[in-house]
N, C-alpha and C positions, 0 to 999 in steps of 0.2 A: 822352058829350057832355051838357051841361047842357040841361035842358028850356027851352023858350022863357020868357024872363023871369028865369031863374036865372043867376047869375053864378059863375064859377069863383073859388075862393078863391086868393089869392096870398100865399104864405108868405115871410117875410123870410129872407135867407141865414143870419142868425144863429140863427133858429129851426131851420132845416134842419140846421145844423152841430151845434147842441146836441142835437138828437134823435139824430143819427148817432153823435156821440161818447159820449153816455150809453148808447145801445144797445150799442155795441161795448165800452165800458170795464166795464159792469156785466153783460155777457153776457146781455142781454135778448133774447127772441125778438121777432119782428115784432108778434105779438098782444099781448105784454106792453107793448111800447112804445106801440102804439096805445091800449091801455087807460090807460096812464100820461099820455099827452099829450093825447088827444082824449076820453077817458072813454067810449069805445064798447066794449061788452062782447059784443055779439052778433056771431057770425062773419059773417053776411050784410052787416051794416052796416059792418064793419071791413075788407071786401075792398078798397075804394077806397083807404083809408089805408095798408093793407099794401103794395099795389102802388106807391103813392107813395113809401113808405119804401124799398122795394127799388130804385126808380129813383134816389133820392137817394144810397143807399149805393153803387150802381154808379158814379155820377158821382164821389162822394167818393173811392172807391178808385182810379179811373182818373185823375182830374185833380186830386185834392186839394181843399182848402177853396176855392180860387179858382174851381173848376168850378161851385160852387154859387152864385157871384155872377153868372154869366153869364145873360143873358136868353135863353131858348130858345124862346119862343112866337113865332109868326108867321113870316113869310117872312124869309129872310136878305137883306141888301142887298149891293150890290157892295162896300161899304166892309167888310163883315164877311168876305166871301170874294171877293177881287179876281180869281181865276181862274175864277169861275163864269160860265158863258155863253160863254166863249172856246173856240173850237175849236182843238185841237192840230194844228199843221201836221206832216204826215208828210214825211220826206225820200223823194223818189221818184228813183230812179236809172234812167234810160232808156239802154238799150244802143243805140248807133247802129251799123249795119253799113255 
């Protein structure tokens, strides 16, 4: 989490896609990709970027390019997930003697 007063950086979907496609097509490691796109060479400083790349790659592999266009921050609304908050009704069968 960012310290008070700091803001999280928001990357465009096009930037995310270009990073992942470049990394996969050129067989770059996470460290090499971080070095190329962010210019960070020390392992401690590159940890956040590497974890971000791993997340983007997982989303890319599971959902494709369209998955990187989704906004995932904040709470979901009922419009995003219409079944959220609704309880499922269970069928109860009562035997009468």
